[in-house]
KEBAFI-187920 format. One record per residue (C-alpha): x, y, z; residue in one letter. Coordinates in steps of 0.2 Angstrom, whole numbers, m for minus. Layout:
% residues N
<node <X, Y, Z>, "a">
...
***
This chain:
% residues 279
<node <0, 1, 1>, "m">
<node <13, 12, 5>, "l">
<node <24, 7, m11>, "q">
<node <7, 12, m24>, "i">
<node <5, 28, m13>, "t">
<node <23, 33, m15>, "e">
<node <22, 28, m34>, "n">
<node <7, 40, m35>, "k">
<node <16, 54, m26>, "r">
<node <31, 53, m39>, "k">
<node <17, 53, m57>, "i">
<node <11, 70, m49>, "k">
<node <27, 75, m48>, "s">
<node <33, 71, m65>, "c">
<node <17, 78, m74>, "l">
<node <20, 94, m65>, "r">
<node <38, 94, m71>, "v">
<node <30, 91, m89>, "t">
<node <16, 104, m87>, "w">
<node <29, 117, m82>, "l">
<node <41, 113, m97>, "c">
<node <29, 113, m108>, "a">
<node <23, 129, m102>, "a">
<node <41, 137, m104>, "l">
<node <42, 131, m122>, "c">
<node <27, 140, m126>, "v">
<node <32, 157, m118>, "l">
<node <51, 156, m125>, "i">
<node <44, 152, m142>, "g">
<node <29, 164, m145>, "g">
<node <37, 177, m135>, "g">
<node <50, 186, m148>, "p">
<node <34, 183, m162>, "v">
<node <22, 192, m149>, "r">
<node <37, 205, m144>, "a">
<node <41, 209, m164>, "a">
<node <21, 209, m165>, "s">
<node <18, 220, m150>, "s">
<node <35, 233, m156>, "s">
<node <27, 234, m174>, "e">
<node <10, 240, m169>, "d">
<node <19, 253, m157>, "a">
<node <26, 260, m172>, "l">
<node <13, 260, m183>, "r">
<node <3, 269, m172>, "s">
<node <19, 282, m172>, "r">
<node <18, 282, m188>, "v">
<node <1, 286, m193>, "e">
<node <1, 300, m178>, "q">
<node <18, 309, m185>, "c">
<node <8, 310, m203>, "y">
<node <m8, 314, m197>, "s">
<node <1, 330, m189>, "a">
<node <9, 333, m203>, "l">
<node <m7, 332, m216>, "q">
<node <m16, 345, m202>, "q">
<node <m1, 356, m203>, "g">
<node <2, 353, m184>, "d">
<node <22, 355, m184>, "w">
<node <24, 356, m166>, "r">
<node <15, 341, m163>, "k">
<node <24, 331, m177>, "a">
<node <39, 338, m168>, "e">
<node <34, 327, m155>, "k">
<node <39, 311, m167>, "y">
<node <57, 318, m171>, "l">
<node <74, 313, m165>, "t">
<node <85, 325, m154>, "k">
<node <94, 328, m168>, "e">
<node <80, 330, m182>, "s">
<node <70, 344, m172>, "k">
<node <82, 359, m179>, "p">
<node <80, 351, m197>, "i">
<node <62, 351, m197>, "f">
<node <62, 370, m190>, "r">
<node <72, 377, m202>, "n">
<node <62, 369, m218>, "e">
<node <48, 380, m225>, "e">
<node <35, 366, m222>, "k">
<node <16, 364, m230>, "k">
<node <2, 352, m224>, "p">
<node <3, 333, m235>, "l">
<node <m13, 330, m245>, "a">
<node <m13, 315, m237>, "g">
<node <m4, 300, m234>, "y">
<node <m3, 276, m235>, "q">
<node <8, 267, m224>, "i">
<node <15, 255, m237>, "d">
<node <27, 245, m227>, "s">
<node <37, 244, m210>, "i">
<node <52, 234, m207>, "k">
<node <58, 232, m191>, "i">
<node <77, 227, m196>, "e">
<node <87, 215, m184>, "a">
<node <92, 220, m168>, "g">
<node <74, 229, m165>, "g">
<node <81, 247, m162>, "r">
<node <79, 253, m181>, "t">
<node <67, 253, m193>, "a">
<node <64, 259, m211>, "s">
<node <44, 264, m215>, "v">
<node <38, 268, m231>, "v">
<node <23, 279, m233>, "v">
<node <15, 284, m251>, "q">
<node <11, 303, m252>, "v">
<node <2, 312, m268>, "p">
<node <9, 326, m274>, "i">
<node <3, 335, m290>, "l">
<node <9, 333, m307>, "a">
<node <8, 346, m321>, "s">
<node <7, 331, m334>, "a">
<node <m6, 321, m324>, "a">
<node <m25, 322, m323>, "p">
<node <m24, 323, m303>, "g">
<node <m11, 317, m291>, "p">
<node <2, 303, m291>, "i">
<node <7, 294, m280>, "l">
<node <25, 293, m273>, "v">
<node <35, 283, m262>, "q">
<node <45, 291, m247>, "k">
<node <57, 280, m237>, "t">
<node <60, 286, m218>, "s">
<node <71, 280, m205>, "l">
<node <65, 278, m185>, "w">
<node <75, 274, m172>, "r">
<node <67, 268, m154>, "l">
<node <74, 278, m142>, "i">
<node <70, 271, m123>, "g">
<node <52, 264, m126>, "r">
<node <45, 276, m141>, "q">
<node <49, 276, m159>, "w">
<node <56, 293, m167>, "c">
<node <59, 297, m186>, "m">
<node <77, 303, m191>, "e">
<node <78, 316, m205>, "l">
<node <95, 315, m214>, "a">
<node <105, 331, m213>, "k">
<node <103, 344, m228>, "p">
<node <117, 344, m241>, "s">
<node <127, 360, m239>, "a">
<node <121, 367, m258>, "n">
<node <105, 354, m262>, "a">
<node <91, 361, m263>, "a">
<node <81, 345, m260>, "q">
<node <66, 340, m248>, "q">
<node <67, 329, m231>, "t">
<node <58, 313, m229>, "p">
<node <44, 323, m223>, "l">
<node <41, 332, m239>, "g">
<node <45, 349, m236>, "m">
<node <48, 361, m249>, "a">
<node <65, 370, m250>, "p">
<node <65, 388, m246>, "k">
<node <59, 400, m261>, "a">
<node <72, 412, m269>, "p">
<node <68, 430, m261>, "k">
<node <58, 443, m270>, "v">
<node <62, 461, m266>, "p">
<node <52, 466, m251>, "p">
<node <46, 481, m263>, "r">
<node <38, 469, m275>, "l">
<node <34, 453, m265>, "s">
<node <16, 450, m270>, "v">
<node <18, 458, m288>, "v">
<node <20, 448, m301>, "y">
<node <22, 452, m323>, "s">
<node <6, 447, m332>, "k">
<node <16, 451, m347>, "d">
<node <21, 434, m352>, "l">
<node <7, 419, m352>, "r">
<node <13, 404, m345>, "f">
<node <3, 385, m351>, "e">
<node <10, 379, m335>, "f">
<node <23, 388, m319>, "t">
<node <24, 370, m312>, "w">
<node <33, 355, m321>, "c">
<node <36, 337, m314>, "s">
<node <49, 329, m320>, "l">
<node <41, 311, m312>, "g">
<node <53, 299, m306>, "i">
<node <72, 303, m311>, "v">
<node <87, 292, m308>, "k">
<node <102, 301, m299>, "g">
<node <112, 298, m315>, "n">
<node <102, 305, m327>, "e">
<node <97, 323, m335>, "v">
<node <81, 328, m338>, "q">
<node <75, 345, m345>, "v">
<node <61, 357, m337>, "a">
<node <51, 365, m351>, "r">
<node <41, 379, m350>, "f">
<node <34, 387, m365>, "p">
<node <26, 405, m363>, "f">
<node <19, 419, m374>, "k">
<node <23, 439, m374>, "n">
<node <3, 444, m373>, "v">
<node <8, 463, m370>, "s">
<node <10, 477, m383>, "n">
<node <27, 479, m380>, "h">
<node <43, 471, m380>, "v">
<node <49, 459, m366>, "v">
<node <67, 455, m358>, "t">
<node <71, 444, m346>, "l">
<node <84, 448, m331>, "t">
<node <91, 441, m315>, "d">
<node <86, 424, m322>, "l">
<node <95, 409, m314>, "h">
<node <92, 391, m310>, "g">
<node <105, 384, m296>, "g">
<node <118, 372, m295>, "d">
<node <106, 358, m302>, "c">
<node <97, 366, m312>, "l">
<node <107, 374, m329>, "v">
<node <95, 386, m340>, "l">
<node <96, 381, m358>, "k">
<node <87, 395, m367>, "t">
<node <99, 409, m375>, "k">
<node <85, 423, m379>, "q">
<node <80, 434, m368>, "m">
<node <69, 447, m377>, "e">
<node <53, 443, m385>, "y">
<node <42, 454, m396>, "q">
<node <23, 456, m394>, "p">
<node <11, 441, m396>, "g">
<node <29, 429, m398>, "e">
<node <32, 413, m391>, "s">
<node <44, 404, m381>, "g">
<node <51, 392, m369>, "a">
<node <62, 392, m355>, "l">
<node <71, 378, m354>, "e">
<node <80, 372, m338>, "f">
<node <93, 356, m338>, "e">
<node <92, 346, m321>, "f">
<node <107, 335, m314>, "d">
<node <101, 328, m300>, "p">
<node <118, 321, m296>, "s">
<node <124, 337, m291>, "k">
<node <112, 334, m277>, "l">
<node <122, 322, m267>, "g">
<node <107, 312, m263>, "l">
<node <111, 295, m256>, "v">
<node <92, 287, m257>, "g">
<node <76, 292, m263>, "e">
<node <72, 309, m261>, "q">
<node <58, 323, m268>, "s">
<node <65, 338, m275>, "f">
<node <56, 354, m278>, "t">
<node <67, 371, m282>, "q">
<node <58, 388, m287>, "d">
<node <66, 398, m300>, "i">
<node <63, 419, m300>, "v">
<node <66, 429, m311>, "f">
<node <60, 449, m317>, "k">
<node <53, 455, m333>, "t">
<node <59, 472, m341>, "e">
<node <49, 487, m344>, "p">
<node <36, 481, m329>, "d">
<node <51, 477, m316>, "d">
<node <41, 462, m309>, "l">
<node <43, 445, m307>, "y">
<node <36, 427, m310>, "i">
<node <40, 411, m304>, "k">
<node <41, 394, m310>, "l">
<node <42, 379, m300>, "t">
<node <52, 361, m305>, "v">
<node <47, 346, m294>, "a">
<node <57, 329, m297>, "a">
<node <56, 311, m287>, "l">
<node <76, 309, m287>, "v">
<node <81, 289, m285>, "t">
<node <96, 283, m285>, "p">
<node <104, 278, m302>, "g">
<node <116, 261, m306>, "p">
<node <132, 259, m299>, "a">
<node <145, 264, m312>, "p">
<node <155, 249, m318>, "p">
<node <170, 244, m307>, "a">
<node <187, 247, m316>, "n">
<node <197, 231, m323>, "p">
***
């Protein structure tokens, strides 16, 4: 009788050990999966809150989702609310401290009947227990946008003429989208126009910048004469590392009215193929 009782006690003890081991296996096996899922959910929530603030134009709130080093970059940019956004993908890198997020945002293109969705890739870091977006430091001579889609500052117009623009030249459009441009390709932005005044119009103070070079030579146009301003866009001069949007305003003056016209060139620049290795 005593032997039977002792055997029952050993069986119960073994069963308890077996159940404990099984529970530990479940916890160990399922722990990392649940942790990864939880981390991705937390990141997605932060991304949605950040882009929602950008869509509403609430810049102070948007700053809360940036790293400490990124906030001065954000404050120094001329900003405008996003027309919308859609999270495309979230990838948490090995180690769980960094992640890349791809978001689609709509942009306007002159040749398109409606907005075009473009992809923007941003880097996020886990600071403490919160995910924060890290903005790339702007190049010293590059007129470019940050990953948040903030437009660069336009050339300054003299204060006395800051809100007065010339009507002597009628442009077919003043915004030219080059679409997707590879980093090693050269594209041309073309702005057709017509002199609708009753006098000769001369274009002055017309400069494209480091990556936009004016190709048009004719600067004087007779009444009723048509023409086009062409700018060669060389994205290799931007010094970009990854995919990024580019927007630049071109402000120039017309004479004799001494007034101004503003044109805008936009593009989505993607990295070009690597150059062939030297034999």
